[in-house]
C-alpha positions as CSV (number, residue, x, y, z in Angstrom):
1,M,93.5,110.5,81.4
2,E,90.1,111.9,82.1
3,R,87.6,113.1,79.5
4,L,88.4,116.7,78.4
5,R,85.7,119.2,79.3
6,R,87.1,122.4,78.1
7,K,85.2,125.2,76.4
8,T,87.9,126.2,73.9
9,S,90.3,124.1,71.8
10,E,93.2,126.1,73.3
11,M,92.2,125.0,76.8
12,A,91.9,121.4,75.6
13,V,95.4,121.5,74.1
14,T,96.7,123.1,77.4
15,A,95.1,120.3,79.4
16,L,96.7,117.7,77.2
17,W,100.1,119.3,77.6
18,V,99.7,119.4,81.4
19,D,98.7,115.7,81.4
20,L,101.7,114.8,79.3
21,L,104.1,116.8,81.5
22,T,102.7,115.3,84.6
23,D,103.2,111.8,83.2
24,H,106.8,112.5,82.3
25,L,107.5,114.0,85.7
26,I,106.2,111.0,87.5
27,R,108.2,108.7,85.2
28,L,111.3,110.8,85.9
29,L,110.7,110.3,89.7
30,M,110.3,106.6,89.1
31,A,113.6,106.4,87.2
32,Q,115.4,108.3,90.0
33,A,113.9,106.0,92.6
34,A,114.8,102.9,90.6
35,L,118.4,104.1,90.3
36,L,118.6,104.5,94.1
37,V,117.5,100.9,94.8
38,H,119.3,99.4,91.8
39,Q,116.1,98.3,90.0
40,I,114.7,98.8,86.5
41,P,112.1,101.6,86.3
42,R,109.7,99.1,84.7
43,Q,109.6,97.1,87.9
44,L,107.9,100.0,89.6
45,S,104.2,100.7,89.5
46,F,103.1,104.0,87.9
47,K,99.9,104.0,90.0
48,H,101.7,103.3,93.2
49,S,104.3,106.0,92.4
50,V,101.5,108.5,91.9
51,Q,99.8,107.5,95.2
52,I,103.1,107.9,97.1
53,W,103.7,111.3,95.5
54,I,100.2,112.5,96.5
55,A,100.6,111.2,100.1
56,W,104.0,112.9,100.3
57,Q,102.6,116.2,99.1
58,S,99.6,116.0,101.4
59,R,102.0,115.7,104.3
60,G,103.8,118.9,103.3
61,G,106.6,117.2,101.4
62,G,108.9,119.5,99.6
63,T,108.3,122.6,101.7
64,H,111.2,122.2,104.2
65,D,112.8,118.9,103.4
66,A,113.5,119.3,99.7
67,V,116.7,117.7,98.5
68,C,118.6,119.1,95.5
69,I,119.9,116.4,93.2
């Protein structure tokens, strides 16, 4: 997590919640991916998962090819 640079304590708390939510969402994606390939989520790299997510989003992922689970 980066250093918080917010002017108010409310914004700092909001930033912490956003970081926590983001972390949990990435870990949820990792758990779903691990289930698909019959692996343990701990065997997947958090950093690599984030890099794949960013690459997918930058290519327009989720706009037309979203899959409902």
